[in-house]
PAVEXSE-836530 format. One record per residue (C-alpha): residue number from 0; residue in one letter; y, z, x. Coordinates in nm, 2 decimals, m for minus. Each point is the difference from the previous one (the first is absolute). Layout:
! PAVEXSE-836530
+--------+------+--------+--------+--------+
: drendo : semi :     c2 :     c3 :     c1 :
+--------+------+--------+--------+--------+
:    NUM :    A :      Y :      Z :      X :
...
+--------+------+--------+--------+--------+
//
This chain:
! PAVEXSE-836530
+--------+------+--------+--------+--------+
: drendo : semi :     c2 :     c3 :     c1 :
+--------+------+--------+--------+--------+
:      0 :    M :   1.66 :  m0.49 :  m1.15 :
:      1 :    K :  m0.19 :  m0.31 :  m0.01 :
:      2 :    F :   0.03 :  m0.29 :   0.30 :
:      3 :    I :  m0.26 :  m0.28 :   0.02 :
:      4 :    Y :  m0.29 :  m0.06 :   0.24 :
:      5 :    K :  m0.21 :  m0.31 :   0.00 :
:      6 :    N :   0.10 :  m0.05 :  m0.37 :
:      7 :    S :  m0.10 :   0.32 :  m0.11 :
:      8 :    P :   0.30 :   0.32 :  m0.10 :
:      9 :    I :  m0.06 :   0.27 :   0.20 :
:     10 :    F :   0.16 :   0.35 :  m0.11 :
:     11 :    Y :   0.17 :   0.20 :   0.24 :
:     12 :    K :   0.18 :   0.36 :  m0.01 :
:     13 :    Y :   0.30 :   0.01 :   0.29 :
:     14 :    V :   0.13 :   0.35 :   0.02 :
:     15 :    K :   0.33 :  m0.02 :   0.25 :
:     16 :    R :   0.12 :   0.28 :   0.19 :
:     17 :    K :   0.19 :   0.04 :   0.36 :
:     18 :    G :  m0.24 :  m0.10 :   0.33 :
:     19 :    E :  m0.12 :  m0.34 :   0.16 :
:     20 :    V :  m0.38 :   0.07 :  m0.07 :
:     21 :    V :  m0.14 :  m0.07 :  m0.31 :
:     22 :    N :  m0.31 :   0.17 :  m0.16 :
:     23 :    V :  m0.22 :  m0.22 :  m0.10 :
:     24 :    Y :  m0.30 :   0.09 :  m0.23 :
:     25 :    L :  m0.31 :  m0.19 :  m0.03 :
:     26 :    H :  m0.23 :   0.13 :  m0.33 :
:     27 :    G :  m0.37 :  m0.04 :   0.05 :
:     28 :    W :  m0.23 :  m0.27 :  m0.22 :
:     29 :    G :   0.04 :   0.07 :  m0.34 :
:     30 :    A :   0.28 :   0.24 :  m0.03 :
:     31 :    S :   0.37 :  m0.07 :  m0.01 :
:     32 :    H :   0.34 :   0.11 :   0.17 :
:     33 :    R :  m0.01 :   0.27 :  m0.19 :
:     34 :    S :  m0.32 :   0.18 :   0.17 :
:     35 :    L :   0.25 :   0.07 :   0.30 :
:     36 :    Y :   0.34 :   0.00 :  m0.20 :
:     37 :    F :  m0.02 :   0.43 :   0.09 :
:     38 :    C :   0.10 :  m0.09 :   0.39 :
:     39 :    N :   0.31 :  m0.12 :  m0.09 :
:     40 :    E :   0.09 :   0.36 :  m0.10 :
:     41 :    H :  m0.08 :   0.11 :   0.32 :
:     42 :    L :   0.08 :  m0.19 :   0.25 :
:     43 :    K :   0.34 :  m0.09 :   0.12 :
:     44 :    G :   0.12 :  m0.41 :   0.00 :
:     45 :    S :  m0.02 :  m0.24 :  m0.19 :
:     46 :    S :  m0.34 :  m0.11 :  m0.18 :
:     47 :    L :  m0.16 :  m0.31 :  m0.12 :
:     48 :    F :  m0.28 :  m0.02 :  m0.20 :
:     49 :    V :  m0.23 :  m0.28 :  m0.12 :
:     50 :    D :  m0.24 :  m0.10 :  m0.25 :
:     51 :    F :  m0.26 :  m0.20 :   0.16 :
:     52 :    P :  m0.12 :  m0.27 :  m0.29 :
:     53 :    P :  m0.20 :   0.01 :  m0.21 :
:     54 :    F :   0.07 :   0.38 :  m0.10 :
:     55 :    G :   0.33 :   0.18 :  m0.07 :
:     56 :    K :   0.27 :  m0.25 :  m0.15 :
:     57 :    S :  m0.08 :  m0.27 :   0.26 :
:     58 :    D :  m0.19 :  m0.33 :  m0.10 :
:     59 :    K :  m0.34 :   0.07 :  m0.13 :
:     60 :    D :  m0.12 :  m0.36 :   0.07 :
:     61 :    I :   0.07 :  m0.10 :   0.31 :
:     62 :    R :  m0.19 :  m0.32 :   0.19 :
:     63 :    G :  m0.12 :  m0.01 :   0.34 :
:     64 :    W :   0.10 :   0.30 :   0.23 :
:     65 :    T :  m0.18 :   0.12 :   0.26 :
:     66 :    I :   0.12 :   0.35 :   0.17 :
:     67 :    F :   0.23 :  m0.21 :   0.19 :
:     68 :    S :   0.19 :  m0.09 :  m0.30 :
:     69 :    Y :   0.09 :   0.38 :  m0.07 :
:     70 :    A :   0.13 :   0.01 :   0.33 :
:     71 :    T :   0.21 :  m0.26 :   0.03 :
:     72 :    M :   0.15 :   0.08 :  m0.33 :
:     73 :    V :   0.07 :   0.38 :   0.06 :
:     74 :    V :   0.19 :  m0.15 :   0.32 :
:     75 :    S :   0.16 :  m0.32 :  m0.23 :
:     76 :    L :   0.11 :   0.33 :  m0.19 :
:     77 :    C :   0.15 :   0.15 :   0.25 :
:     78 :    E :   0.18 :  m0.32 :   0.11 :
:     79 :    K :   0.15 :  m0.04 :  m0.31 :
:     80 :    L :   0.14 :   0.37 :   0.01 :
:     81 :    N :   0.15 :  m0.04 :   0.32 :
:     82 :    I :  m0.22 :   0.25 :   0.13 :
:     83 :    H :  m0.04 :  m0.01 :   0.41 :
:     84 :    K :  m0.18 :   0.38 :   0.02 :
:     85 :    I :  m0.28 :   0.13 :  m0.13 :
:     86 :    N :  m0.25 :   0.30 :  m0.06 :
:     87 :    L :  m0.30 :  m0.15 :  m0.17 :
:     88 :    I :  m0.21 :   0.26 :  m0.22 :
:     89 :    G :  m0.31 :  m0.16 :  m0.09 :
:     90 :    H :  m0.28 :   0.17 :  m0.20 :
:     91 :    S :  m0.34 :  m0.19 :   0.00 :
:     92 :    F :   0.02 :  m0.35 :  m0.09 :
:     93 :    G :   0.40 :   0.05 :   0.11 :
:     94 :    G :  m0.13 :   0.10 :   0.30 :
:     95 :    R :  m0.18 :  m0.32 :   0.08 :
:     96 :    V :   0.30 :  m0.15 :  m0.09 :
:     97 :    A :   0.25 :   0.21 :   0.23 :
:     98 :    I :  m0.24 :  m0.08 :   0.30 :
:     99 :    L :   0.09 :  m0.37 :  m0.07 :
:    100 :    V :   0.35 :   0.06 :   0.01 :
:    101 :    S :   0.01 :   0.22 :   0.28 :
:    102 :    V :  m0.18 :  m0.26 :   0.25 :
:    103 :    F :   0.23 :  m0.29 :  m0.17 :
:    104 :    C :   0.28 :   0.16 :  m0.03 :
:    105 :    S :   0.01 :   0.24 :   0.32 :
:    106 :    S :   0.35 :  m0.03 :   0.02 :
:    107 :    K :   0.11 :   0.08 :  m0.27 :
:    108 :    V :  m0.27 :   0.35 :  m0.06 :
:    109 :    N :   0.07 :   0.31 :   0.11 :
:    110 :    K :  m0.21 :   0.24 :  m0.12 :
:    111 :    L :  m0.34 :  m0.06 :  m0.16 :
:    112 :    V :  m0.24 :   0.25 :  m0.24 :
:    113 :    L :  m0.32 :  m0.11 :  m0.11 :
:    114 :    V :  m0.11 :   0.21 :  m0.25 :
:    115 :    D :  m0.36 :   0.00 :  m0.10 :
:    116 :    S :   0.02 :  m0.34 :   0.10 :
:    117 :    A :  m0.24 :  m0.29 :  m0.06 :
:    118 :    G :  m0.03 :  m0.30 :   0.29 :
:    119 :    V :  m0.26 :   0.10 :   0.20 :
:    120 :    K :  m0.38 :  m0.17 :  m0.03 :
:    121 :    P :  m0.19 :   0.26 :  m0.18 :
:    122 :    K :  m0.35 :   0.10 :   0.11 :
:    123 :    R :  m0.22 :  m0.13 :  m0.25 :
:    124 :    G :  m0.32 :   0.15 :  m0.14 :
:    125 :    I :  m0.37 :  m0.12 :  m0.09 :
:    126 :    S :   0.14 :   0.03 :  m0.40 :
:    127 :    Y :   0.28 :  m0.20 :   0.12 :
:    128 :    H :  m0.23 :  m0.26 :   0.11 :
:    129 :    Y :  m0.23 :   0.05 :  m0.25 :
:    130 :    K :   0.27 :  m0.10 :  m0.29 :
:    131 :    I :   0.12 :  m0.31 :   0.16 :
:    132 :    W :  m0.34 :  m0.06 :   0.04 :
:    133 :    K :  m0.10 :   0.03 :  m0.38 :
:    134 :    Y :   0.37 :  m0.19 :  m0.13 :
:    135 :    R :  m0.12 :  m0.29 :   0.24 :
:    136 :    M :  m0.37 :  m0.01 :  m0.14 :
:    137 :    R :   0.14 :   0.02 :  m0.35 :
:    138 :    K :   0.26 :  m0.27 :   0.07 :
:    139 :    R :  m0.28 :  m0.21 :   0.12 :
:    140 :    L :  m0.21 :   0.01 :  m0.27 :
:    141 :    K :   0.32 :  m0.05 :  m0.23 :
:    142 :    L :   0.00 :   0.34 :  m0.14 :
:    143 :    D :   0.31 :   0.17 :  m0.17 :
:    144 :    T :   0.19 :   0.14 :   0.29 :
:    145 :    S :   0.35 :   0.09 :  m0.17 :
:    146 :    N :  m0.09 :   0.39 :  m0.05 :
:    147 :    M :  m0.08 :   0.06 :   0.40 :
:    148 :    G :   0.28 :   0.11 :   0.27 :
:    149 :    S :   0.21 :   0.33 :   0.05 :
:    150 :    C :   0.21 :   0.09 :  m0.28 :
:    151 :    D :   0.33 :  m0.12 :   0.13 :
:    152 :    Y :  m0.16 :  m0.37 :   0.05 :
:    153 :    L :  m0.12 :   0.00 :  m0.37 :
:    154 :    A :   0.35 :   0.10 :  m0.16 :
:    155 :    L :   0.15 :  m0.33 :   0.16 :
:    156 :    N :   0.09 :  m0.33 :  m0.12 :
:    157 :    S :  m0.18 :  m0.33 :   0.15 :
:    158 :    N :   0.27 :  m0.02 :   0.18 :
:    159 :    M :   0.05 :   0.34 :   0.14 :
:    160 :    K :  m0.36 :   0.01 :   0.08 :
:    161 :    K :   0.01 :  m0.24 :   0.24 :
:    162 :    T :   0.31 :   0.14 :   0.17 :
:    163 :    F :  m0.18 :   0.40 :   0.01 :
:    164 :    K :  m0.26 :  m0.24 :   0.18 :
:    165 :    N :   0.20 :  m0.10 :   0.30 :
:    166 :    I :   0.16 :   0.32 :   0.01 :
:    167 :    V :  m0.32 :   0.21 :   0.06 :
:    168 :    N :  m0.18 :  m0.25 :   0.21 :
:    169 :    T :   0.34 :  m0.01 :   0.21 :
:    170 :    H :  m0.04 :   0.25 :   0.28 :
:    171 :    L :   0.27 :   0.10 :   0.20 :
:    172 :    N :  m0.17 :   0.17 :   0.29 :
:    173 :    E :   0.11 :  m0.28 :   0.27 :
:    174 :    F :   0.34 :   0.08 :  m0.12 :
:    175 :    L :   0.08 :   0.36 :   0.10 :
:    176 :    R :   0.04 :  m0.03 :   0.35 :
:    177 :    D :   0.29 :  m0.18 :  m0.08 :
:    178 :    V :   0.15 :   0.26 :  m0.25 :
:    179 :    K :   0.34 :   0.09 :   0.26 :
:    180 :    A :   0.15 :   0.28 :  m0.24 :
:    181 :    P :  m0.03 :   0.32 :   0.03 :
:    182 :    T :  m0.31 :   0.11 :  m0.25 :
:    183 :    L :  m0.08 :   0.29 :  m0.21 :
:    184 :    I :  m0.37 :  m0.03 :  m0.15 :
:    185 :    I :  m0.05 :   0.22 :  m0.26 :
:    186 :    F :  m0.30 :   0.12 :  m0.20 :
:    187 :    G :  m0.14 :   0.22 :  m0.24 :
:    188 :    R :  m0.34 :   0.11 :   0.15 :
:    189 :    D :  m0.22 :  m0.06 :  m0.31 :
:    190 :    D :   0.10 :  m0.38 :  m0.04 :
:    191 :    R :  m0.33 :  m0.16 :  m0.11 :
:    192 :    T :   0.22 :  m0.33 :  m0.04 :
:    193 :    T :   0.09 :  m0.04 :   0.35 :
:    194 :    P :  m0.22 :   0.21 :   0.16 :
:    195 :    L :   0.11 :   0.23 :   0.35 :
:    196 :    Y :  m0.12 :  m0.25 :   0.25 :
:    197 :    M :   0.24 :  m0.24 :  m0.13 :
:    198 :    A :   0.28 :   0.26 :   0.01 :
:    199 :    S :  m0.12 :   0.07 :   0.41 :
:    200 :    Y :  m0.05 :  m0.39 :   0.05 :
:    201 :    L :   0.36 :  m0.10 :  m0.06 :
:    202 :    H :   0.07 :   0.29 :   0.21 :
:    203 :    K :  m0.18 :  m0.06 :   0.29 :
:    204 :    K :   0.12 :  m0.42 :  m0.07 :
:    205 :    I :   0.39 :   0.11 :  m0.03 :
:    206 :    K :   0.13 :   0.06 :   0.34 :
:    207 :    N :   0.29 :   0.23 :  m0.13 :
:    208 :    S :  m0.14 :   0.18 :  m0.28 :
:    209 :    E :  m0.11 :   0.33 :  m0.11 :
:    210 :    L :  m0.22 :   0.11 :  m0.26 :
:    211 :    V :   0.07 :   0.30 :  m0.27 :
:    212 :    L :  m0.32 :   0.08 :  m0.26 :
:    213 :    I :   0.08 :   0.22 :  m0.29 :
:    214 :    D :  m0.23 :   0.22 :  m0.09 :
:    215 :    K :  m0.16 :   0.04 :  m0.36 :
:    216 :    A :   0.11 :  m0.31 :  m0.06 :
:    217 :    G :  m0.12 :  m0.37 :  m0.09 :
:    218 :    H :   0.16 :  m0.37 :   0.02 :
:    219 :    F :   0.31 :   0.11 :  m0.19 :
:    220 :    C :   0.06 :   0.28 :   0.24 :
:    221 :    F :   0.36 :  m0.01 :  m0.14 :
:    222 :    D :  m0.06 :   0.05 :  m0.30 :
:    223 :    D :  m0.28 :   0.31 :   0.08 :
:    224 :    N :   0.19 :   0.18 :   0.27 :
:    225 :    R :   0.41 :  m0.16 :  m0.07 :
:    226 :    Y :   0.14 :   0.26 :   0.22 :
:    227 :    L :  m0.21 :   0.00 :   0.32 :
:    228 :    F :   0.07 :  m0.41 :  m0.08 :
:    229 :    I :   0.37 :   0.02 :   0.00 :
:    230 :    K :  m0.04 :   0.25 :   0.25 :
:    231 :    N :  m0.12 :  m0.23 :   0.26 :
:    232 :    V :   0.17 :  m0.36 :  m0.11 :
:    233 :    K :   0.34 :   0.17 :  m0.01 :
:    234 :    K :  m0.08 :   0.14 :   0.33 :
:    235 :    F :  m0.10 :  m0.32 :   0.16 :
:    236 :    I :   0.25 :  m0.19 :  m0.15 :
:    237 :    E :   0.32 :   0.18 :   0.04 :
:    238 :    E :  m0.07 :   0.24 :   0.30 :
:    239 :    G :  m0.29 :  m0.16 :   0.21 :
+--------+------+--------+--------+--------+
//
């Protein structure tokens, strides 16, 4: 199914079951709703899956979006479907969106699960600052900079590059203290994309939170050890 938000078609899949609380799954950057769809087989209740543009089956060329646009899109979709209470499960970029939704619509959010979540301001080393200096120097000298940037950035069109810049430069540290929902923070112990200091910071700043680390798992801890991932999420959502 699709609905229109800011003139953009957004794909979603809504699996209805008994229960008042709907599990809303928010995938990571570059993925689609399919990355977390396996959860539908293991967790009770209804499930709502969304494809964040420009990924999956949603619009490929959005314009003027920010991280806040993604959050309000999720809220608008829930309102369209008359969903009043949700559990949010967000991976990486989806975690950023989940944090904002849980702050701005706290009355809707029953529980929050942050999976290898982004959103914390990263610690920058010398190599990062050197790359920034090199980019600025080349730009000042009017040299080609089209091949400079991360793989995620280079894969995007010009409109999406603006959105990507906004997302990675909008840090959510100050929002964490306003998260009210009980929160499970679950990370792969070997995550290099969102390192463990980010997991610890999330746990420290979100008052009603618990932290679970999965051994021998990286940024996609739900793929590296699906059994432990489901076990912990299921226990938190259904029994906690």
